[in-house]
C-alpha positions, 0 to 999 in steps of 0.5 A: 295011942296019944290022947286027942284031947290033950293040951287043947282048947275046945268048943262044943257045938249045938244043932238040931234040924227042923222036925227032929226030936228034942232041943240043943239043950238036950244035946247040951245035956248029953255033952256035958258030962263028957266036957266034965270028965276031960275037965277032971282028968285036966285034958283040956285048956280052961272050958266056959260053959256060957253060951255063943250064938243063940240063946238056949233059954230064949233070954236073948234074940238073934244071933250073937257072936261076940259073946263070952263063952265055949258052947256054940248054939246054932239052935232048933231048926237048922239043917245039916245039909246046908253048912255056909248058911249056919252063921255060928258053924261058920264062925267057929271054922274061922276060930278053928284057922285062927287058933282060937280053937283047937278041936270042936265037940258035938253029941254026934258027928252028923251035927257038923254035917249031913255027910262027909263030902259038905262037910269037906268043902267047907273044913277039910284044911282043918283036919287033912291039911293043917299041922297040927290037925284040928280036931272034929269030934263026935261023942256018940261016935267016940271018935272024930276027923283029925285025930293023929297017926294011922288009927286016926287014919282008920277013923276018917275012913270009918266016919266018912262012911258012917256020915255018908249012909247017914246022910242017905238015911236022913234023904230017904226019911225025907223023901218018905215024909214028902211022899206022905204030903197029900196037899190037904189044908194041913200041908198048907199050914192050916188046922183048927185049933185054939189060935190068940184073939188077933188085932182087929177080929169082931169078938163077940160083938166087940172088935179086939184090941191088941192083947198082950199075951206076953205080959200076961205070961210074965204075970203068969210066971210071977204068981200073980192072981187071975184078975191081974193076970188079965189086966196084964194081957189088957184082957178085960170083963164087962166092967172094966176089970181085969178079966178072971175068964182069959187067965183061965183059958190061957194060963195052962197053954202057956205054961205048956209052951214054955215047958215045951219050949216054944213060948218065946218063938210063939210070943215073937211070931204072934207079936210079928203077925200083929205088927203086919196086921197093924202096920196094913195100912187101914184101921185094924178091923179093915186089916184083919178082912184084908186078902193078906191077912186072911191069907197069913192067919190061915195059913200060920194057923197050925203054928198057932194053935200047935207051936210045939207040933200036933198029933194027927190020926190018919189013914195009915194010923198017927203022924206028928205034925210040926208046922213051921215058925212063921218068921223064919218064912217071912210074915209078908212071905206068908201074907202075899204068896200062896203056901204050895208057892213057897218051897221053904214052907214044909209041914213036916209029917212024921210017924216017930211020935214023941213020948209023953205028949203034952195035951196041948200037943193033942187034938180034942178029936183025933184027925184031920 
C-alpha cells in the first residue's frame, strides 16, 4: 500500500468542544510526535510549527487567518456538530481546494466533525471527487478519508461507521447532561464563590473604583512585591499605599487560573462586564444597582467564581460543572435576558471528574 503522506503538504487542525477536558494545546502535544516522525522520515513537505487562527497561549485575541503557519487552532469551546460556524476549519477547507495543502491531521476524526454526514456536506468533494484526493487523517484512528486504493475505500467505510456511532454517543452524553439540568440557580449561572470587585459596588462603606486585575497579574507574573502588586491593580490601603492584603487573596487565585489556562478569558470577560457597568449611562454606583447589571452579575457569578469549572456535590454523587464564558453568550444579552430564555446558555454538568483538581475548582463547602 502506498504511503498516504508521501510528498504531501500538511496542516494540523485543533479543536475542543465546550465541556470537554483538556485544551487544544494538549491536542498539539499529542499530535507533534506524529508530525515529527513524518518530518524525520522526509515524507512530507516543509512544515511550519507556527499557529494560525486562535492563539494557543493568549498572546493575541480573536481569529487571525493571515498568519504564517501550518497549525490551525479553532480554539476551545467549538462544537463538532456545527461545521460552517467554525471559521478556522472553513479556511482550511478552502486552502485544500486551492491546492495550498494536500492533507489535514487531527488528533482524532471527530475533531473535523461529530459525524460522517455533517463532514460530507462540506468536504466530500475533497476526498471523494478530487484527483488526487485530499486526505483528512486522524492520528487516534491511524487512518483517514482520502487514502487511495482498495484499502482507502475500506478505511472510509470503517471511519463513516466510527464517526456516526461516535456522534450518537456524544448526543446521548449531551442528552444525559440535559436531563440532569434541574433548573436550579446553578443552571442559570449563579453560584456563590470568590468574585472580583466590580466597578460601583459598595465595599466596606466605600464605592469601589475600577480595579485593574490585568495589571495586577502582570506585576505578580514579573515577581513584584505585595505593595507594588497592589499599586499596579489600583488597590490601596487607608494610607494610600499599595494594598498588601489584595495580593494575599488574588495572587494564588490568578496564578491558578493561569495554570488552568483560563486567565486570559477571565480577564477579558471581567473587563467587558466592567465596561458595561461604566457605559450603562449613570454613575457606576447607580449603574451597579440597575436591574440589568444585577441580572448580568447574577448570571455570570458562577463563571467568575469558577472559570475553570467546579466540583459540586449532588444527591447522586458529584458533578463537575462548567459555566459558559459570558462573551460567548453576549454581555448585553446576559444583562437583558434571563438565562432560561437564552438557548445557548448551557451550564455543563458531567460525572467525568477531571484528575488532580485545583483548589480553585472546588468549593469550601461541597454542595449547591
